[in-house]
N, C-alpha and C positions, 0 to 999 in steps of 0.2 A: 928431577924435574928442573926445567929452566925457569929463569926469572919471568919470561913471557908467559909460561904456563901458570905460574903462581898469580900473576897479575890478572890473567883471564879468569881463573877460578875465583879470585877475590872480587873482581868486577861483577861476575855472574852472581855471586852470593849477595852482594849489595843490591843488585838489580832485583833479585828474587825477594829480598826483604822489603824493598820499596813497593814492589808490586803487591806483596801480601798485605801491606798496610791499606791498600786501596779496597780490600775486602771488609775492613772495619767501617762502622757507621761514620758518615760524614757530618751528622748532626747529633746533638745531645740536648736533652731536656731534663732539668733537675727541678723538682717541685716539692716544696715543703709547705705544710699548712698548720695553723693553730686557731683555736677558738679564742677570741678576745671578747671579754664581757663589756661590750659597748656597741652602740649602733654604728652603722657605716658612716653616718654624717659626722660622728665624733672622731673617727679614724682618718677619713679621707683628707682633711687639711694637712696632716703630718706627711702623708704620702705625696701630695701634689705640690710641695714646695721644697726648694733646696735646703732651707734652714730647718724645716720640719723633718726632713730625712736625717739630719744630723742628730736628732733627739734619739734615734734608734739605730744609727749606723753601727753595724756589728764590728767593723774594722777598728773603731775607736777603742773597743774593749781590749784588743790585743796589741795595739800600737799607740801608746800614749803620746808619741811624737808625730803622729799622723798630721800632715799639713793639709788643710782644707781651705780653698778659696772659692767663695760663692760668686756667681756671675749670672748675667741675664736677668729676666724678670724674677721677682721674689716667689712667684707661684705660677703654675700653668706651663703650657708648652714653651720650651726654650729656657725654663728654669734649669740652672746648671751649676755644677761645681767641679773644680779640679782637685785632684788629690795626689799626694806623694808621700810614700811611707815605706816601711820595710817589705811590704808585699807587692810593691810596684807603684806605678804612677799612671795617670790617665784623666779622663773626664767622664762625667755622667750627666746626661741631659734628658729631660722629660720630652718625649716625642709625641705622645698622645694621651688623652684623658677621656674618661667617661664618668661624669659626676657621680660620686658615691659608689662607683662600681669598679673602676680600674685605673691604674696609672702605668704607662709603659715608658721605659727609659733605655736609651742607648748608652752603653759603656764603651768608651774608646780606649783600648789598652795599647794602641800603637801596633807594633809588629805582632803582639800576642793575640790580636783579634778584636772583634766588636760584638761581645755578647749583648743580648737584649733581655732585660728583665721586666717582668710585669707583676705588679701587686694587684691581686683581684680580691674584691670584697663580696661575700655571699651571706646575706642575712640568715641566721639560724634562730632556733628557739632560745638558745643560751647567749646570744649576742651576735657576733659576726665571725664567720670563718674567713680568715685571711690566708690566701695562697700566694706564696712567693715563687714565681716561676723564672727560671734562667734558661734561655735558649742560646745554644752556640752552633755556629756553622763553620766547620773546619775546611770545607771545600776539599781540595786534593792534598792538603798539607799532611804528609805522613806523620810528622811529629805531633801535630794537633790531634790526629785520629788516635794515636797511641795514648796520648795524655787523656783523651776523652774516656778511656777505660777507667781512669782513676779519679776523675773530677767529681763524681757524686760523693765519693768518700771524703774528698778534700773540701768541697764547697757546701755539702749538706749541713754539716754542723754550724757553719758560718750563717747560713740562711735561718736555721733553727734558733741560733742565738739572737739574730736580728728580730725574729718574730717575738721572742721573749722580751727583748728590749722595747719593741713596739707596744706590747701589752703594758709594760711598766710606764712608758711615756704617756700612753692614753690614760692610765689610772692617775698619774701625777697631774695630768691636764685637768682631770675632773675635780681635783681637790683644790 
């Protein structure tokens, strides 16, 4: 075979792989929930402020050198913080709120994307079910679509740890 033949076969194989990735989902939703023994009004202030989020930020558990810089208003829409640590850097900004029900945040990871996370509060007989939802849109990015196959396994434990931290923060707040 000639060099030209090998290049054509290699180029065709790469094109086939890129096209095949377009069959993978372009969006991903990860959702984890926990029951916290407190009412929504006790939990909501921690979710709706940049300083409150730091009381249960799951990344602080695994990265003691994580740098956090708070910005914007202390609470509400626009409340924000930047972060830089071993798992990356970016910003997280509150984009919408529904009092005692939900807080939505945009995470800007630069070239890695802009996932949206929402923390939802649902009253239950035992307290409040808190759902931590992470939505990603990979668009046509083939690498993102492939990574999407593994993100639940990678991010799920982090969200669950954050929910555990939130339960502890709420309990500490009550004492």
